[in-house]
mmCIF file of the N, C-alpha and C atoms, coordinates in Angstrom:
data_MODEL
# 
_entry.id   MODEL 
# 
loop_
_atom_site.group_PDB 
_atom_site.id 
_atom_site.type_symbol 
_atom_site.label_atom_id 
_atom_site.label_alt_id 
_atom_site.label_comp_id 
_atom_site.label_asym_id 
_atom_site.label_entity_id 
_atom_site.label_seq_id 
_atom_site.pdbx_PDB_ins_code 
_atom_site.Cartn_x 
_atom_site.Cartn_y 
_atom_site.Cartn_z 
_atom_site.occupancy 
_atom_site.B_iso_or_equiv 
_atom_site.pdbx_formal_charge 
_atom_site.auth_seq_id 
_atom_site.auth_comp_id 
_atom_site.auth_asym_id 
_atom_site.auth_atom_id 
_atom_site.pdbx_PDB_model_num 
ATOM 1   N N  . MET A 1 1  ? 109.246 -124.108 93.519 1.00 0.00 ? 1  MET A N  1 
ATOM 2   C CA . MET A 1 1  ? 109.605 -125.071 92.504 1.00 0.00 ? 1  MET A CA 1 
ATOM 3   C C  . MET A 1 1  ? 110.908 -125.740 92.932 1.00 0.00 ? 1  MET A C  1 
ATOM 4   N N  . SER A 1 2  ? 110.914 -127.057 92.967 1.00 0.00 ? 2  SER A N  1 
ATOM 5   C CA . SER A 1 2  ? 112.119 -127.775 93.371 1.00 0.00 ? 2  SER A CA 1 
ATOM 6   C C  . SER A 1 2  ? 113.096 -127.872 92.202 1.00 0.00 ? 2  SER A C  1 
ATOM 7   N N  . VAL A 1 3  ? 114.316 -128.259 92.517 1.00 0.00 ? 3  VAL A N  1 
ATOM 8   C CA . VAL A 1 3  ? 115.343 -128.390 91.490 1.00 0.00 ? 3  VAL A CA 1 
ATOM 9   C C  . VAL A 1 3  ? 114.926 -129.408 90.441 1.00 0.00 ? 3  VAL A C  1 
ATOM 10  N N  . SER A 1 4  ? 114.330 -130.528 90.840 1.00 0.00 ? 4  SER A N  1 
ATOM 11  C CA . SER A 1 4  ? 113.955 -131.561 89.873 1.00 0.00 ? 4  SER A CA 1 
ATOM 12  C C  . SER A 1 4  ? 112.899 -131.058 88.898 1.00 0.00 ? 4  SER A C  1 
ATOM 13  N N  . GLU A 1 5  ? 112.040 -130.150 89.340 1.00 0.00 ? 5  GLU A N  1 
ATOM 14  C CA . GLU A 1 5  ? 111.028 -129.607 88.436 1.00 0.00 ? 5  GLU A CA 1 
ATOM 15  C C  . GLU A 1 5  ? 111.655 -128.703 87.389 1.00 0.00 ? 5  GLU A C  1 
ATOM 16  N N  . ARG A 1 6  ? 112.763 -128.088 87.724 1.00 0.00 ? 6  ARG A N  1 
ATOM 17  C CA . ARG A 1 6  ? 113.412 -127.190 86.778 1.00 0.00 ? 6  ARG A CA 1 
ATOM 18  C C  . ARG A 1 6  ? 114.408 -127.896 85.885 1.00 0.00 ? 6  ARG A C  1 
ATOM 19  N N  . TRP A 1 7  ? 115.015 -128.975 86.374 1.00 0.00 ? 7  TRP A N  1 
ATOM 20  C CA . TRP A 1 7  ? 116.131 -129.583 85.657 1.00 0.00 ? 7  TRP A CA 1 
ATOM 21  C C  . TRP A 1 7  ? 115.887 -131.002 85.181 1.00 0.00 ? 7  TRP A C  1 
ATOM 22  N N  . GLY A 1 8  ? 114.759 -131.597 85.446 1.00 0.00 ? 8  GLY A N  1 
ATOM 23  C CA . GLY A 1 8  ? 114.487 -132.925 84.918 1.00 0.00 ? 8  GLY A CA 1 
ATOM 24  C C  . GLY A 1 8  ? 114.795 -134.040 85.887 1.00 0.00 ? 8  GLY A C  1 
ATOM 25  N N  . ALA A 1 9  ? 115.113 -135.176 85.339 1.00 0.00 ? 9  ALA A N  1 
ATOM 26  C CA . ALA A 1 9  ? 115.200 -136.396 86.122 1.00 0.00 ? 9  ALA A CA 1 
ATOM 27  C C  . ALA A 1 9  ? 116.448 -136.493 86.994 1.00 0.00 ? 9  ALA A C  1 
ATOM 28  N N  . GLY A 1 10 ? 117.543 -135.909 86.619 1.00 0.00 ? 10 GLY A N  1 
ATOM 29  C CA . GLY A 1 10 ? 118.743 -135.921 87.445 1.00 0.00 ? 10 GLY A CA 1 
ATOM 30  C C  . GLY A 1 10 ? 119.765 -136.954 87.010 1.00 0.00 ? 10 GLY A C  1 
ATOM 31  N N  . PRO A 1 11 ? 120.962 -136.891 87.597 1.00 0.00 ? 11 PRO A N  1 
ATOM 32  C CA . PRO A 1 11 ? 122.062 -137.765 87.183 1.00 0.00 ? 11 PRO A CA 1 
ATOM 33  C C  . PRO A 1 11 ? 121.815 -139.243 87.471 1.00 0.00 ? 11 PRO A C  1 
ATOM 34  N N  . ARG A 1 12 ? 121.163 -139.567 88.575 1.00 0.00 ? 12 ARG A N  1 
ATOM 35  C CA . ARG A 1 12 ? 120.907 -140.985 88.859 1.00 0.00 ? 12 ARG A CA 1 
ATOM 36  C C  . ARG A 1 12 ? 119.985 -141.594 87.821 1.00 0.00 ? 12 ARG A C  1 
ATOM 37  N N  . ALA A 1 13 ? 119.069 -140.800 87.287 1.00 0.00 ? 13 ALA A N  1 
ATOM 38  C CA . ALA A 1 13 ? 118.169 -141.309 86.245 1.00 0.00 ? 13 ALA A CA 1 
ATOM 39  C C  . ALA A 1 13 ? 118.968 -141.728 85.014 1.00 0.00 ? 13 ALA A C  1 
ATOM 40  N N  . SER A 1 14 ? 119.952 -140.929 84.630 1.00 0.00 ? 14 SER A N  1 
ATOM 41  C CA . SER A 1 14 ? 120.760 -141.296 83.463 1.00 0.00 ? 14 SER A CA 1 
ATOM 42  C C  . SER A 1 14 ? 121.606 -142.531 83.752 1.00 0.00 ? 14 SER A C  1 
ATOM 43  N N  . GLN A 1 15 ? 122.082 -142.671 84.983 1.00 0.00 ? 15 GLN A N  1 
ATOM 44  C CA . GLN A 1 15 ? 122.848 -143.866 85.343 1.00 0.00 ? 15 GLN A CA 1 
ATOM 45  C C  . GLN A 1 15 ? 121.977 -145.116 85.231 1.00 0.00 ? 15 GLN A C  1 
ATOM 46  N N  . PHE A 1 16 ? 120.752 -145.040 85.733 1.00 0.00 ? 16 PHE A N  1 
ATOM 47  C CA . PHE A 1 16 ? 119.863 -146.195 85.656 1.00 0.00 ? 16 PHE A CA 1 
ATOM 48  C C  . PHE A 1 16 ? 119.375 -146.441 84.240 1.00 0.00 ? 16 PHE A C  1 
ATOM 49  N N  . LEU A 1 17 ? 119.292 -145.392 83.432 1.00 0.00 ? 17 LEU A N  1 
ATOM 50  C CA . LEU A 1 17 ? 118.933 -145.554 82.031 1.00 0.00 ? 17 LEU A CA 1 
ATOM 51  C C  . LEU A 1 17 ? 120.019 -146.355 81.314 1.00 0.00 ? 17 LEU A C  1 
ATOM 52  N N  . VAL A 1 18 ? 121.276 -146.045 81.580 1.00 0.00 ? 18 VAL A N  1 
ATOM 53  C CA . VAL A 1 18 ? 122.391 -146.772 80.974 1.00 0.00 ? 18 VAL A CA 1 
ATOM 54  C C  . VAL A 1 18 ? 122.418 -148.217 81.473 1.00 0.00 ? 18 VAL A C  1 
ATOM 55  N N  . LEU A 1 19 ? 122.277 -148.423 82.779 1.00 0.00 ? 19 LEU A N  1 
ATOM 56  C CA . LEU A 1 19 ? 122.281 -149.781 83.318 1.00 0.00 ? 19 LEU A CA 1 
ATOM 57  C C  . LEU A 1 19 ? 121.122 -150.607 82.769 1.00 0.00 ? 19 LEU A C  1 
ATOM 58  N N  . GLY A 1 20 ? 119.959 -149.993 82.682 1.00 0.00 ? 20 GLY A N  1 
ATOM 59  C CA . GLY A 1 20 ? 118.803 -150.689 82.136 1.00 0.00 ? 20 GLY A CA 1 
ATOM 60  C C  . GLY A 1 20 ? 118.998 -151.055 80.677 1.00 0.00 ? 20 GLY A C  1 
ATOM 61  N N  . ALA A 1 21 ? 119.587 -150.152 79.909 1.00 0.00 ? 21 ALA A N  1 
ATOM 62  C CA . ALA A 1 21 ? 119.848 -150.424 78.495 1.00 0.00 ? 21 ALA A CA 1 
ATOM 63  C C  . ALA A 1 21 ? 120.857 -151.563 78.342 1.00 0.00 ? 21 ALA A C  1 
ATOM 64  N N  . LYS A 1 22 ? 121.868 -151.580 79.201 1.00 0.00 ? 22 LYS A N  1 
ATOM 65  C CA . LYS A 1 22 ? 122.844 -152.675 79.159 1.00 0.00 ? 22 LYS A CA 1 
ATOM 66  C C  . LYS A 1 22 ? 122.179 -154.015 79.468 1.00 0.00 ? 22 LYS A C  1 
ATOM 67  N N  . ALA A 1 23 ? 121.333 -154.043 80.481 1.00 0.00 ? 23 ALA A N  1 
ATOM 68  C CA . ALA A 1 23 ? 120.635 -155.279 80.843 1.00 0.00 ? 23 ALA A CA 1 
ATOM 69  C C  . ALA A 1 23 ? 119.691 -155.716 79.718 1.00 0.00 ? 23 ALA A C  1 
ATOM 70  N N  . HIS A 1 24 ? 119.001 -154.756 79.119 1.00 0.00 ? 24 HIS A N  1 
ATOM 71  C CA . HIS A 1 24 ? 118.081 -155.053 78.015 1.00 0.00 ? 24 HIS A CA 1 
ATOM 72  C C  . HIS A 1 24 ? 118.848 -155.661 76.843 1.00 0.00 ? 24 HIS A C  1 
ATOM 73  N N  . ALA A 1 25 ? 120.004 -155.088 76.524 1.00 0.00 ? 25 ALA A N  1 
ATOM 74  C CA . ALA A 1 25 ? 120.831 -155.612 75.432 1.00 0.00 ? 25 ALA A CA 1 
ATOM 75  C C  . ALA A 1 25 ? 121.314 -157.029 75.752 1.00 0.00 ? 25 ALA A C  1 
ATOM 76  N N  . LEU A 1 26 ? 121.777 -157.233 76.961 1.00 0.00 ? 26 LEU A N  1 
ATOM 77  C CA . LEU A 1 26 ? 122.282 -158.544 77.363 1.00 0.00 ? 26 LEU A CA 1 
ATOM 78  C C  . LEU A 1 26 ? 121.203 -159.612 77.281 1.00 0.00 ? 26 LEU A C  1 
ATOM 79  N N  . MET A 1 27 ? 119.990 -159.268 77.686 1.00 0.00 ? 27 MET A N  1 
ATOM 80  C CA . MET A 1 27 ? 118.889 -160.237 77.631 1.00 0.00 ? 27 MET A CA 1 
ATOM 81  C C  . MET A 1 27 ? 118.529 -160.595 76.186 1.00 0.00 ? 27 MET A C  1 
ATOM 82  N N  . ARG A 1 28 ? 118.937 -159.774 75.250 1.00 0.00 ? 28 ARG A N  1 
ATOM 83  C CA . ARG A 1 28 ? 118.677 -160.041 73.841 1.00 0.00 ? 28 ARG A CA 1 
ATOM 84  C C  . ARG A 1 28 ? 119.916 -160.559 73.115 1.00 0.00 ? 28 ARG A C  1 
ATOM 85  N N  . GLY A 1 29 ? 120.919 -160.960 73.884 1.00 0.00 ? 29 GLY A N  1 
ATOM 86  C CA . GLY A 1 29 ? 122.107 -161.575 73.301 1.00 0.00 ? 29 GLY A CA 1 
ATOM 87  C C  . GLY A 1 29 ? 123.102 -160.605 72.689 1.00 0.00 ? 29 GLY A C  1 
ATOM 88  N N  . LYS A 1 30 ? 122.993 -159.341 73.018 1.00 0.00 ? 30 LYS A N  1 
ATOM 89  C CA . LYS A 1 30 ? 123.934 -158.350 72.483 1.00 0.00 ? 30 LYS A CA 1 
ATOM 90  C C  . LYS A 1 30 ? 124.959 -158.013 73.559 1.00 0.00 ? 30 LYS A C  1 
ATOM 91  N N  . TYR A 1 31 ? 126.146 -157.637 73.120 1.00 0.00 ? 31 TYR A N  1 
ATOM 92  C CA . TYR A 1 31 ? 127.215 -157.324 74.061 1.00 0.00 ? 31 TYR A CA 1 
ATOM 93  C C  . TYR A 1 31 ? 127.244 -155.864 74.475 1.00 0.00 ? 31 TYR A C  1 
ATOM 94  N N  . SER A 1 32 ? 126.627 -155.018 73.696 1.00 0.00 ? 32 SER A N  1 
ATOM 95  C CA . SER A 1 32 ? 126.565 -153.605 74.071 1.00 0.00 ? 32 SER A CA 1 
ATOM 96  C C  . SER A 1 32 ? 125.218 -153.030 73.643 1.00 0.00 ? 32 SER A C  1 
ATOM 97  N N  . PRO A 1 33 ? 124.713 -152.061 74.399 1.00 0.00 ? 33 PRO A N  1 
ATOM 98  C CA . PRO A 1 33 ? 123.400 -151.486 74.086 1.00 0.00 ? 33 PRO A CA 1 
ATOM 99  C C  . PRO A 1 33 ? 123.469 -150.501 72.924 1.00 0.00 ? 33 PRO A C  1 
ATOM 100 N N  . ASP A 1 34 ? 122.338 -150.321 72.276 1.00 0.00 ? 34 ASP A N  1 
ATOM 101 C CA . ASP A 1 34 ? 122.211 -149.295 71.257 1.00 0.00 ? 34 ASP A CA 1 
ATOM 102 C C  . ASP A 1 34 ? 120.971 -148.463 71.579 1.00 0.00 ? 34 ASP A C  1 
ATOM 103 N N  . ILE A 1 35 ? 120.625 -147.560 70.707 1.00 0.00 ? 35 ILE A N  1 
ATOM 104 C CA . ILE A 1 35 ? 119.529 -146.636 70.981 1.00 0.00 ? 35 ILE A CA 1 
ATOM 105 C C  . ILE A 1 35 ? 118.202 -147.373 71.181 1.00 0.00 ? 35 ILE A C  1 
ATOM 106 N N  . GLU A 1 36 ? 118.014 -148.495 70.492 1.00 0.00 ? 36 GLU A N  1 
ATOM 107 C CA . GLU A 1 36 ? 116.774 -149.254 70.664 1.00 0.00 ? 36 GLU A CA 1 
ATOM 108 C C  . GLU A 1 36 ? 116.640 -149.782 72.090 1.00 0.00 ? 36 GLU A C  1 
ATOM 109 N N  . ASP A 1 37 ? 117.748 -150.147 72.710 1.00 0.00 ? 37 ASP A N  1 
ATOM 110 C CA . ASP A 1 37 ? 117.715 -150.614 74.095 1.00 0.00 ? 37 ASP A CA 1 
ATOM 111 C C  . ASP A 1 37 ? 117.372 -149.477 75.049 1.00 0.00 ? 37 ASP A C  1 
ATOM 112 N N  . VAL A 1 38 ? 117.919 -148.303 74.789 1.00 0.00 ? 38 VAL A N  1 
ATOM 113 C CA . VAL A 1 38 ? 117.604 -147.139 75.614 1.00 0.00 ? 38 VAL A CA 1 
ATOM 114 C C  . VAL A 1 38 ? 116.120 -146.795 75.480 1.00 0.00 ? 38 VAL A C  1 
ATOM 115 N N  . GLU A 1 39 ? 115.628 -146.767 74.253 1.00 0.00 ? 39 GLU A N  1 
ATOM 116 C CA . GLU A 1 39 ? 114.216 -146.455 74.020 1.00 0.00 ? 39 GLU A CA 1 
ATOM 117 C C  . GLU A 1 39 ? 113.296 -147.480 74.682 1.00 0.00 ? 39 GLU A C  1 
ATOM 118 N N  . ALA A 1 40 ? 113.711 -148.742 74.686 1.00 0.00 ? 40 ALA A N  1 
ATOM 119 C CA . ALA A 1 40 ? 112.873 -149.802 75.250 1.00 0.00 ? 40 ALA A CA 1 
ATOM 120 C C  . ALA A 1 40 ? 112.675 -149.661 76.755 1.00 0.00 ? 40 ALA A C  1 
ATOM 121 N N  . ILE A 1 41 ? 113.658 -149.118 77.437 1.00 0.00 ? 41 ILE A N  1 
ATOM 122 C CA . ILE A 1 41 ? 113.543 -149.022 78.898 1.00 0.00 ? 41 ILE A CA 1 
ATOM 123 C C  . ILE A 1 41 ? 113.328 -147.598 79.404 1.00 0.00 ? 41 ILE A C  1 
ATOM 124 N N  . ALA A 1 42 ? 113.234 -146.642 78.496 1.00 0.00 ? 42 ALA A N  1 
ATOM 125 C CA . ALA A 1 42 ? 113.101 -145.239 78.906 1.00 0.00 ? 42 ALA A CA 1 
ATOM 126 C C  . ALA A 1 42 ? 111.841 -144.983 79.726 1.00 0.00 ? 42 ALA A C  1 
ATOM 127 N N  . LEU A 1 43 ? 110.700 -145.478 79.288 1.00 0.00 ? 43 LEU A N  1 
ATOM 128 C CA . LEU A 1 43 ? 109.455 -145.217 80.037 1.00 0.00 ? 43 LEU A CA 1 
ATOM 129 C C  . LEU A 1 43 ? 109.501 -145.798 81.449 1.00 0.00 ? 43 LEU A C  1 
ATOM 130 N N  . PRO A 1 44 ? 109.790 -147.088 81.607 1.00 0.00 ? 44 PRO A N  1 
ATOM 131 C CA . PRO A 1 44 ? 109.814 -147.598 82.985 1.00 0.00 ? 44 PRO A CA 1 
ATOM 132 C C  . PRO A 1 44 ? 110.923 -147.001 83.850 1.00 0.00 ? 44 PRO A C  1 
ATOM 133 N N  . ALA A 1 45 ? 112.031 -146.613 83.249 1.00 0.00 ? 45 ALA A N  1 
ATOM 134 C CA . ALA A 1 45 ? 113.142 -146.056 84.030 1.00 0.00 ? 45 ALA A CA 1 
ATOM 135 C C  . ALA A 1 45 ? 112.911 -144.601 84.424 1.00 0.00 ? 45 ALA A C  1 
ATOM 136 N N  . LEU A 1 46 ? 112.151 -143.856 83.628 1.00 0.00 ? 46 LEU A N  1 
ATOM 137 C CA . LEU A 1 46 ? 112.036 -142.420 83.856 1.00 0.00 ? 46 LEU A CA 1 
ATOM 138 C C  . LEU A 1 46 ? 110.668 -141.937 84.309 1.00 0.00 ? 46 LEU A C  1 
ATOM 139 N N  . ARG A 1 47 ? 109.618 -142.721 84.115 1.00 0.00 ? 47 ARG A N  1 
ATOM 140 C CA . ARG A 1 47 ? 108.273 -142.184 84.353 1.00 0.00 ? 47 ARG A CA 1 
ATOM 141 C C  . ARG A 1 47 ? 108.060 -141.712 85.786 1.00 0.00 ? 47 ARG A C  1 
ATOM 142 N N  . HIS A 1 48 ? 108.653 -142.360 86.755 1.00 0.00 ? 48 HIS A N  1 
ATOM 143 C CA . HIS A 1 48 ? 108.461 -141.921 88.138 1.00 0.00 ? 48 HIS A CA 1 
ATOM 144 C C  . HIS A 1 48 ? 109.413 -140.788 88.525 1.00 0.00 ? 48 HIS A C  1 
ATOM 145 N N  . ARG A 1 49 ? 110.335 -140.430 87.630 1.00 0.00 ? 49 ARG A N  1 
ATOM 146 C CA . ARG A 1 49 ? 111.293 -139.365 87.913 1.00 0.00 ? 49 ARG A CA 1 
ATOM 147 C C  . ARG A 1 49 ? 110.907 -138.041 87.261 1.00 0.00 ? 49 ARG A C  1 
ATOM 148 N N  . ILE A 1 50 ? 109.948 -138.082 86.346 1.00 0.00 ? 50 ILE A N  1 
ATOM 149 C CA . ILE A 1 50 ? 109.495 -136.877 85.648 1.00 0.00 ? 50 ILE A CA 1 
ATOM 150 C C  . ILE A 1 50 ? 108.166 -136.440 86.257 1.00 0.00 ? 50 ILE A C  1 
ATOM 151 N N  . VAL A 1 51 ? 108.113 -135.211 86.723 1.00 0.00 ? 51 VAL A N  1 
ATOM 152 C CA . VAL A 1 51 ? 106.886 -134.679 87.317 1.00 0.00 ? 51 VAL A CA 1 
ATOM 153 C C  . VAL A 1 51 ? 106.387 -133.539 86.429 1.00 0.00 ? 51 VAL A C  1 
ATOM 154 N N  . PRO A 1 52 ? 105.282 -133.759 85.720 1.00 0.00 ? 52 PRO A N  1 
ATOM 155 C CA . PRO A 1 52 ? 104.756 -132.683 84.865 1.00 0.00 ? 52 PRO A CA 1 
ATOM 156 C C  . PRO A 1 52 ? 104.349 -131.473 85.700 1.00 0.00 ? 52 PRO A C  1 
ATOM 157 N N  . SER A 1 53 ? 104.491 -130.308 85.116 1.00 0.00 ? 53 SER A N  1 
ATOM 158 C CA . SER A 1 53 ? 104.080 -129.073 85.791 1.00 0.00 ? 53 SER A CA 1 
ATOM 159 C C  . SER A 1 53 ? 102.556 -129.015 85.861 1.00 0.00 ? 53 SER A C  1 
ATOM 160 N N  . PHE A 1 54 ? 102.063 -128.074 86.622 1.00 0.00 ? 54 PHE A N  1 
ATOM 161 C CA . PHE A 1 54 ? 100.614 -127.886 86.720 1.00 0.00 ? 54 PHE A CA 1 
ATOM 162 C C  . PHE A 1 54 ? 100.015 -127.614 85.345 1.00 0.00 ? 54 PHE A C  1 
ATOM 163 N N  . ASN A 1 55 ? 100.683 -126.762 84.558 1.00 0.00 ? 55 ASN A N  1 
ATOM 164 C CA . ASN A 1 55 ? 100.184 -126.439 83.221 1.00 0.00 ? 55 ASN A CA 1 
ATOM 165 C C  . ASN A 1 55 ? 100.142 -127.671 82.318 1.00 0.00 ? 55 ASN A C  1 
ATOM 166 N N  . ALA A 1 56 ? 101.174 -128.500 82.400 1.00 0.00 ? 56 ALA A N  1 
ATOM 167 C CA . ALA A 1 56 ? 101.191 -129.727 81.596 1.00 0.00 ? 56 ALA A CA 1 
ATOM 168 C C  . ALA A 1 56 ? 100.050 -130.652 81.999 1.00 0.00 ? 56 ALA A C  1 
ATOM 169 N N  . GLU A 1 57 ? 99.860  -130.820 83.298 1.00 0.00 ? 57 GLU A N  1 
ATOM 170 C CA . GLU A 1 57 ? 98.770  -131.674 83.776 1.00 0.00 ? 57 GLU A CA 1 
ATOM 171 C C  . GLU A 1 57 ? 97.414  -131.130 83.350 1.00 0.00 ? 57 GLU A C  1 
ATOM 172 N N  . ALA A 1 58 ? 97.256  -129.816 83.387 1.00 0.00 ? 58 ALA A N  1 
ATOM 173 C CA . ALA A 1 58 ? 96.002  -129.199 82.965 1.00 0.00 ? 58 ALA A CA 1 
ATOM 174 C C  . ALA A 1 58 ? 95.735  -129.448 81.484 1.00 0.00 ? 58 ALA A C  1 
ATOM 175 N N  . ASP A 1 59 ? 96.812  -129.565 80.698 1.00 0.00 ? 59 ASP A N  1 
ATOM 176 C CA . ASP A 1 59 ? 96.678  -129.841 79.267 1.00 0.00 ? 59 ASP A CA 1 
ATOM 177 C C  . ASP A 1 59 ? 96.619  -131.342 78.976 1.00 0.00 ? 59 ASP A C  1 
ATOM 178 N N  . GLY A 1 60 ? 96.631  -132.159 80.031 1.00 0.00 ? 60 GLY A N  1 
ATOM 179 C CA . GLY A 1 60 ? 96.546  -133.604 79.855 1.00 0.00 ? 60 GLY A CA 1 
ATOM 180 C C  . GLY A 1 60 ? 97.843  -134.264 79.441 1.00 0.00 ? 60 GLY A C  1 
ATOM 181 N N  . ILE A 1 61 ? 98.952  -133.590 79.657 1.00 0.00 ? 61 ILE A N  1 
ATOM 182 C CA . ILE A 1 61 ? 100.254 -134.143 79.289 1.00 0.00 ? 61 ILE A CA 1 
ATOM 183 C C  . ILE A 1 61 ? 100.818 -134.920 80.477 1.00 0.00 ? 61 ILE A C  1 
ATOM 184 N N  . THR A 1 62 ? 101.086 -136.192 80.260 1.00 0.00 ? 62 THR A N  1 
ATOM 185 C CA . THR A 1 62 ? 101.594 -137.073 81.315 1.00 0.00 ? 62 THR A CA 1 
ATOM 186 C C  . THR A 1 62 ? 103.116 -137.180 81.239 1.00 0.00 ? 62 THR A C  1 
ATOM 187 N N  . ALA A 1 63 ? 103.696 -137.797 82.259 1.00 0.00 ? 63 ALA A N  1 
ATOM 188 C CA . ALA A 1 63 ? 105.139 -138.048 82.249 1.00 0.00 ? 63 ALA A CA 1 
ATOM 189 C C  . ALA A 1 63 ? 105.511 -138.924 81.059 1.00 0.00 ? 63 ALA A C  1 
ATOM 190 N N  . ASP A 1 64 ? 104.689 -139.918 80.751 1.00 0.00 ? 64 ASP A N  1 
ATOM 191 C CA . ASP A 1 64 ? 104.952 -140.784 79.599 1.00 0.00 ? 64 ASP A CA 1 
ATOM 192 C C  . ASP A 1 64 ? 104.989 -139.984 78.302 1.00 0.00 ? 64 ASP A C  1 
ATOM 193 N N  . GLU A 1 65 ? 104.070 -139.052 78.154 1.00 0.00 ? 65 GLU A N  1 
ATOM 194 C CA . GLU A 1 65 ? 104.038 -138.216 76.952 1.00 0.00 ? 65 GLU A CA 1 
ATOM 195 C C  . GLU A 1 65 ? 105.300 -137.352 76.843 1.00 0.00 ? 65 GLU A C  1 
ATOM 196 N N  . ILE A 1 66 ? 105.742 -136.819 77.954 1.00 0.00 ? 66 ILE A N  1 
ATOM 197 C CA . ILE A 1 66 ? 106.980 -136.009 77.958 1.00 0.00 ? 66 ILE A CA 1 
ATOM 198 C C  . ILE A 1 66 ? 108.157 -136.854 77.514 1.00 0.00 ? 66 ILE A C  1 
ATOM 199 N N  . ILE A 1 67 ? 108.269 -138.072 78.034 1.00 0.00 ? 67 ILE A N  1 
ATOM 200 C CA . ILE A 1 67 ? 109.372 -138.962 77.674 1.00 0.00 ? 67 ILE A CA 1 
ATOM 201 C C  . ILE A 1 67 ? 109.285 -139.333 76.201 1.00 0.00 ? 67 ILE A C  1 
ATOM 202 N N  . ARG A 1 68 ? 108.098 -139.651 75.718 1.00 0.00 ? 68 ARG A N  1 
ATOM 203 C CA . ARG A 1 68 ? 107.929 -139.984 74.296 1.00 0.00 ? 68 ARG A CA 1 
ATOM 204 C C  . ARG A 1 68 ? 108.355 -138.821 73.395 1.00 0.00 ? 68 ARG A C  1 
ATOM 205 N N  . ARG A 1 69 ? 107.988 -137.614 73.797 1.00 0.00 ? 69 ARG A N  1 
ATOM 206 C CA . ARG A 1 69 ? 108.380 -136.434 73.013 1.00 0.00 ? 69 ARG A CA 1 
ATOM 207 C C  . ARG A 1 69 ? 109.889 -136.250 73.010 1.00 0.00 ? 69 ARG A C  1 
ATOM 208 N N  . LEU A 1 70 ? 110.536 -136.487 74.142 1.00 0.00 ? 70 LEU A N  1 
ATOM 209 C CA . LEU A 1 70 ? 111.979 -136.361 74.217 1.00 0.00 ? 70 LEU A CA 1 
ATOM 210 C C  . LEU A 1 70 ? 112.662 -137.404 73.332 1.00 0.00 ? 70 LEU A C  1 
ATOM 211 N N  . LEU A 1 71 ? 112.158 -138.614 73.325 1.00 0.00 ? 71 LEU A N  1 
ATOM 212 C CA . LEU A 1 71 ? 112.737 -139.667 72.495 1.00 0.00 ? 71 LEU A CA 1 
ATOM 213 C C  . LEU A 1 71 ? 112.538 -139.391 71.008 1.00 0.00 ? 71 LEU A C  1 
ATOM 214 N N  . ALA A 1 72 ? 111.459 -138.714 70.654 1.00 0.00 ? 72 ALA A N  1 
ATOM 215 C CA . ALA A 1 72 ? 111.179 -138.414 69.253 1.00 0.00 ? 72 ALA A CA 1 
ATOM 216 C C  . ALA A 1 72 ? 112.076 -137.310 68.704 1.00 0.00 ? 72 ALA A C  1 
ATOM 217 N N  . GLU A 1 73 ? 112.625 -136.500 69.584 1.00 0.00 ? 73 GLU A N  1 
ATOM 218 C CA . GLU A 1 73 ? 113.451 -135.363 69.155 1.00 0.00 ? 73 GLU A CA 1 
ATOM 219 C C  . GLU A 1 73 ? 114.787 -135.812 68.607 1.00 0.00 ? 73 GLU A C  1 
# 
């Protein structure tokens, strides 16, 4: 099991999540991002960084589903 499988997306993912949220806010005429901006870019920013375990895949749980569950918490 690699480190990313045990610990998630990693620090660069959070950096790109923040940058993406800032860009999303700016494109909508806002000067600073809020949670809606983070939620709007979470799937495209994180889906390729989250690798479901074998058990999750066997249960039909995708990376998108994992991200959606995290955002709902």
